[in-house]
Structure formats: structure tokens, C-alpha cells
N, C-alpha and C positions, 0 to 999 in steps of 0.2 A: 160390588166389584172389587177385585183383587188389585193391589198396586202393581204397576209395572215397573220392572227393574230397569232404570234408565241411567245411564253415566258411563264413565270410563272404567269403573271398577271391575266390571264383568269382561272388558275386553283387554285389559292390561294383565300382565303376569310377570313374575321374575324370571330371569334367565336361568337355565339350568346351571348346577354347580359344576365348577371346573376344579379338578384337583390341582393343588399348587405344589410344583417341584421343590423338594428341599435340597439345599446345597449343603456340603460338608466344608467346613472352614478349618484348615490346619492352624490351630492357634500358635504353636510353637513357631511355625514359619513366619505368620504374620508378626509375632512379636519381634523376631529377629530382624525382619525388613524394616520394621518401624525403628528399632534401635540403630540400624545402618543409616537410615536417612537422617536421623537427628543426631548422630554422633559425628558427622563430618562437618564441624564447625570451623570456619576460617576467621581469623581475627581480621576485622574490618577497621578501616579509617575513613571517616567522613571529611569530604572537601567541600569548600564553596567558591564558586567562580563568578565574578561580576563579567558581564559581556554586554555589548550593544544590543539594543532590542531587536534591530533588523537582523543581526546575526543569529540570535536566539529563535527568531520566527523562521528563518531559513533552515536551521537545525531541526526544529520541531516538525517542519514539513517534510524534510528528508527522512527522519526516523518513522513518521506516520507512513510514508510511501513504502519503506522498507519493512515495515511491520515490526519494529523493535522499539525498545525503550531507550530513553536517553542515557540511562546508566550503561546499558549494554553497549550503546554507540560509543560512549566516551571511553569505556573500558577497552573496546575493540581498537579505537584510534591510539590509546596509549600503548597497548601491546604490539601493535604493528610499528610503532615508532621506535620502541624499545628493541624490537626484534631485527632491525635493520643491520 
């Protein structure tokens, strides 16, 4: 008696090959954009603020609800106050 072919090997196969689209990248434009992004450096100064824990918690809740960072929130408040 001949052996029967049993198993998944006979039922499974590879998917047909699909051609991958190649894209052209403008290297000069990309390098120019990278230089523009990294050349706009602003001199920064770090500050530190001590505040009551309850006030800090309220601030964190507010910035989370507004989907912003504490840094952006503080900068916005300072700019609004100075531009009055």
C-alpha cells in the first residue's frame, strides 16, 4: 500500500506575489527641510516653581482636559498676562 498524503502541506500555499510600488524621494528637498527644522533654535531658560499640592492637582486636571502640556499651559498664561 502507498502512503497517503495527510496534513496541511497539501492544502496551504503562498499568496501570489504583489508588485511593490517604489517611491522617489527628493533628497535635496528632504535635506533642506531637515535643516530648516533643526536650525530654528530659540534660547531657553528653565524655571522652577513651588506650589501647593492641591493647586498642582487642579492644574494637572485642567491641562489633561484641555489636552495640553503643563509647559504649554504656563507659557500661554504668561503670554496672555504680558500681552494685556
